[in-house]
N, C-alpha and C positions, 0 to 999 in steps of 0.2 A: 444331103441324106435322101432327099426325094429322088434325085437322079439315080443314085445307087440302087434304091428300092425298085425303081422302074426297070433298070437294067437287069436286076435279079429276077423280077417277075417275068420279063420277056424271055430270059433263058429258061426258066422253069416251064413256061408255056410251050416253048419249042421242044423241050425234052419230053413233055407230056403229049405233044402232038395237038395242042389246042391252039386254034387261031383266034386270039382275042385281042381286040384293040383297047389298050389302056389309055384313058383320057390323060392328057398332059396337064400338069399343074401350071397355072399361070398366076401372075401376081394378083390379079383381080379375084380369082377363085380362092386364093389363099387368104386374101383380106376378108372376103365374105365368110370363110370358115373361121377366121379369127374373131370376127364380130359375133358370130353365132356361139362359139365356145366360151367367149368372155361373158356373154349374156347368161348362158346356161350356168357357168361357174359362179358368177356373182349371185344369181338367183338361188342356186343350190346352197351356197354358203349362207346366204341371208335366211332362207327358210330353215336350214339346218340349225341355225342359232336360235331363231324365234321359236320354232317348234322343235324341241330337242330330238333330233333324228340323225343317227349316225350314218345311215345310207345317203342322206341328202348332203351331209358334210363331205363324205367321201366322193360323191359325184361332183360336188362343187370344186373340191381340191383337184381331182383328176382333170376336170374341164379347164381349170385355171392353168394347170401345168401344160395342157395341150395348147392353150392359147399362147403361152410363153414360147413353146417349141415352134409353133407356127410363125410367131414374130421373128424368131431367129432364122427360119427358113426364108421368110420374105426378104430379109436383109441380104441373103446369099444370092438372090436373083438379080 
């Protein structure tokens, strides 16, 4: 999915006449992102449960889903 997104962004940049270098995703960068989003997700869910806060629960759930998606992308590399 990341490769398709990169290709699409490159096409849009060419159509718009913008010369932009998009950094390529590497396994190490994806792993770092996964650790960060997992930490954010667990923290958000934990705080959302301790202090009843719907926004924190939503943030934690979205971060956890992002971590799962990143793990799937890491396996594709």
